[in-house]
N, C-alpha and C positions, 0 to 999 in steps of 0.2 A: 504494500500500500504506500502511496505517496504521503508526505507530511500533510498535505491539504486534505487528502481522503481520510486520514486519521482524525483531523479536526472535525470533518463532517460526521464521521461515525460517533465521535464523542458528543456532538450536538444532538444527534438522534437518540443516543442513550440518555442524555440529560433530559430530553423531552419526556421520556418514559419515567425517569426518576422523579421529576417534578410532579407529573400526574399521579404517580404512586404515593408521593408524600401528601398530596392534597386529598387523596381518597383512601388513605390507610391501606395502600397496596403493598406489593412485595418490596423488601428492602433492596438497597442499591446493589449489594454484593450478589444477590440472587439474580437481579436483572442483568447484571454484567455476565454472570456465568451462563445464563440462558442465551444471551446475545452471541457470545463467543461460540457456544455449542452449535448454534444454527448457522455459523459462518466459519466453516473450517478453513476457508482460504486465508483467514487472518493468521499469520505466523506468530511465533512467540514474541518477537520484537514488536510487532503490531499490537498484540494484546497488552503488552506491558506499557507501551506508549499511550494507548487509548485509555487504559485504566488510570495512568498518571494524569492525563488531561481531565478526565471526568472528576476525579477526586480533588484535583487542583481547583477546578471551577466550583465545586460544591463548597470547598473551604473558603474560596474568595468571596462568596455571596453571603450576605447577612440574612435579609428576608427571603422568602421563597421567590425565585425569579419568575418572570412572566413566561419564559421559554428557555429551551436549551441554548438557543443562539444568544439570547441575552446573557445567560450565565457564562458562555464562552467569551463573549465580548468583555465581560467583567474580568475574566482571567487575562485577556489581552492587555488590560490596563496594568496588570501586575507583571506580566511577562511580555516584553516588547517583541519577542521572536514570533509571537502568535499572529498578530494583526496582518503581516504580509501574506499569511497563508489563506486569508479570505480573498482568494484570487479568481474565483469563478471558473477554475479549471475542471476537467472531467472528474466527477466524484468529490469535488471540493466545494466549500461553501461559497455563496455569492459574495461579491465585494461588499465592504461596509459602506452603507449609504450615508450621505450627508445628514447629520442630525440623528442618526440611529443611536438609541440610548442603551447602554449596558445595564445589567442588573446592579442593584445597590450593594455596596460592600458592608462590612460590619461583622460582628461576632454572632449575632442572632437577630430574629425579628425584634423590632423596637421594644415591645412590651416585655419580652423575655430578657433582653439586655438590661432593661431597667430593674427587673427583679434580681438579676445577678448582681448588679451594682449595689442594690440595697442590701445584698448579702456579702458585700465587700469583695466581690469578684468583678474587677474592672481593670482596665489598662493591661499590663503584662499578664496578670492573673487570668483575665478573660481571653486574651489572645492565645495563650498557651493551651486553651481547651481545643484549639483547632490544629495544633501541631501533630506530627505523625507519632504514633505510639510505638514504643519499643516492643520487643518480644521477650517476655519473662517466663520462666518455668519454675516449678517447685519440685524439689527432689522428694520423692515419696519415702519417708522414713520407715514405712512398713516393709520396704524392700531394699533400701539403699541409704546412703548418707552423702551429703554434699562434699565432705572432706575426701571421700574415697572414690567418688564416681568419676569415671573417665568418659568424656563425650567426644563425638567426631570433630567438633570445632571448639575453639577457646570460648569460655564464658566468664563474665565478670560477676563476682559475688555481690549480692544485694544485702541491705540491712535486715531483710527477713531471714530468719535462721537457716532456711533451706532454699533460699531464692538465688537464681542465677539469671543474668541478662545476656541474651544472644543477639547477633546481628539481625536486624529486621529482615523478614522474608526467609529466614532459615526454615527449611522443611522438616521440622522435628517429627511430624507425624510419620515420616518415612524411616525414622531411626528405630533400631531394635530396642533401644532404651525406652522409647515411648510405647511401642507395641507390647513390651513386657511389663509395663506399669511402673517403671523406675522413676519416671518424670511425668508431670502434668503441666499443661500450659495454664498459667495463672498470673495475672498482674501482680507486681511486687506489693502494691498497696493492698490488694485483696488478701495477700498472704499475711501482711502485717495485721490487718483487721482480724483474721482468723486466729493468729497467735495471741492477740490482745484479749480474746474472749476467755482464755484460761481454762479451756476444757481439759479435764483430767481423767485418767484411767479410773474406771469404776463408777463414773457418774452416769446419770440419766440425762441425755441431751436430746432436744427436739429441734430440728431444723424446719421451721414452720413454712418457709417459702423456698423449698429446696431447689425447684427448677430441675435442671439436669444434673445437679449434685456437685458442682465445683467446690463449694464450701463444705458440703457434707463429707467429701473425701478428705479434706484438710482436717476436719474435726475427728474423723476416724483415726487418722495418723496421730493427732495430738492425744487421743484417748488410748492409743496403743492397742486398738481393737479389744479393749476391756471396758465393759459397761453396757449401757443400752443406748443405741443411737437410732432415732426415728426420723425419717424424712417424709415431709408432707407437702402437698401442693395441689392446686386446682387444675393444673394443666396435665392431662393424661399423657400427651405425647412427650413432653419434656421429662416428666417423672419416669417414663418408661426407659429413658436413656441411662438412668442411674444404675440399673442392674448390671449391664455389660461393663460400664465404667468401673463400678465397684469390684467386679470380678477381676478385671485387668489389674487393678491397683492392689488386690488382696485386702480390700477394706470390708469389714463386717458391718453391715447395716441391718439391724435387727428387724426393722419393719418399714414399709412405705404405706402412706395413707393418702388416698386420692380424696380430696376435699370437695364437697358440693357447696358452692357459694351460698352463704346464708344458713348453712347447716353444719358449720365446722365444729361447733361445740359438741354435738352429738357424736361425730366421728372421732373426736379426741377425748371422749368422756373418761376412758380408763386411765388417762394421764393427768386428769385434773388435780392440781396441787401436788404433783409428785416429781416434777422435773428439777434437776439441779441447775440446768441452763436451758433457756429457750432462745434460739436465734431467730430474729425476724429480719431477713434480708429482703426488705420491702420493695414491691413494685414502685417505680418512681420515674421521674422525667428523664433520667439518665444523662444529665448534663456533664457529669464527670467522665463519661465515656465517649464524648463527641470526637475525640481523637480517632477512635475506631469506627464510629458511625456518625460522620458529620451531618448527614442528611436528617438525622433524628430530630434536630432542632427545628426542622420545618414541619414536623408531624404533630407538634404540641400546640395546643391553644389554651386559653385561660379556663375554659370549661373543663378540658381534659385534666389540667393541673388540679382543679378543684376536686374532681372525682378521685384523683390519686391521693390527695391529702386526706380526704374522708376515709378512703380505704386504709391508709396507713394508721390513722387513729383507731379504726376498728381492729386492725391486726394487733396493735399494742394492747388493747383491752383483752383480746382473745388470748394472746401470749401470756399476759399477766396471770390469767386464771390457771395456767398450767404450771406455774412456778411454786415450788414448796417454800415454806418459811425458811429464810436463810439462803434461798436460791437467787439466781441472777437472770435478768432479762437483758438481752443484747438487741439493739436496734441499729440497723445498717441500711444506708442508701448510697447509691452511686450518683447522688445529686448534690449540688453545691448551693441549692436554694435553701435559705433558712426555714421557709415554711414546710419543707420536707425533712428538715433536720433538727436544728436547735429548737425551733418553735414547737415541733411535735413533742419533744422530750419535756420542754417547759410545761406544755399543756398537760402531759401525762402526769407529771409530778404534782401539778396543781390539783388534778382530779383524784390523785391517789397519794395522800399524805403519808401512808405507811411505807413508801418507797424512797430510796435515797440514791443519788448518783454515786458511782464508784469510779475512782480515777483509773483510766486505762494505762497499761504499760506499753508504750509505743515509742520507738526511737526516732520516728519522723512525725511531722505534723505539728499542729497547734491546737490549743483549746478553742472550742466554739460553743458558747453557752455551757450546758452541762455535759457536753460531749467533746468529740475530737474530730479534726478535719484534716484530710490530706488533699493536696492539689497538685496538678501537673507542674505548675510553675515553681512552687516552693519545694516540692518533694520528689519530682520526676516520677510520679505514679499516676494512675488514674485518680479521678476525684472521688473522695468518699467522705461521708459523715458517719460516725458511729458513736454509740453511747452504751454504757453499761449501767444498769440500775439494780439495786438489791432490795429484796423483800424482807421486811423486818419479821 
């Protein structure tokens, strides 16, 4: 493909991504995979170049662009090598017309940028949300140890006890160490959060929003496969992925519970007031993971955020009922908005005077309200808010 043809291909993909963002359709990575699958003529260099153009344009736009062409014109403002490729050649984009307007830049749609700024995420802190994320792995202590593990490429140690950072794009899924469960892909910040929860061997631990089980596996390793570990979620498809992952990792998960929204208490009745630790890795806006999913900021609106904060408050109430006296409730989001983080914990403590914040042990990050926050700019991790609170 010619450079101009790559630009046109990226524009067409961006049209699909913009439409999907407006209509809650497929994510960008899936649209890209489907596009390449249907166009076998695109070689590996073409695919890499088109992917770079697409994600570069997504990161360059703040609000949702009007079209893929407007998004690419915005990228042309950032990268002067792109504008000359609007040359009207075969398979290339038409020349830029006089007065043709590019999409607007910025970190996010205006209302969302304001909410971030109100949560002290502005300037460099905000811009770092759109940087490219590194590739981090966690060494699975059920099978190996960071000090003795030999990998095909050099890796840098992270502050997380078993964390390593690899060059971006490393195909770890093809390594025998991955297939044999010696390592798991997990952001260094997520690893630090899991370590700060203090799960111990012999405890009863409930992962209330387990998803596909990334943090569940980390909890199993921290518990040394001793105790009772329960994984629950409302998403059958995601929860079904935990079994194969746990088997590969050699992790013992004593039970999985598929939750029916609105009927969670009945499904979890046998653990009411019995858990030493309940983890709520709550559904959220995901602003802390925009480095990996930059188009996600186009999918959120104020009504959607309000639904998320209501769900988070309900999950806190549900999780609190599972904790025994003297036990701990952990609340985690990959959002940097206070209304999904510090404000939620403040409201929870105001409504539940028998609970008290517990200081987390974390080598990175800063206090935020009654919890702790990690950010890409300050800590070189994904963005997280997490809090531990104890039941008297």
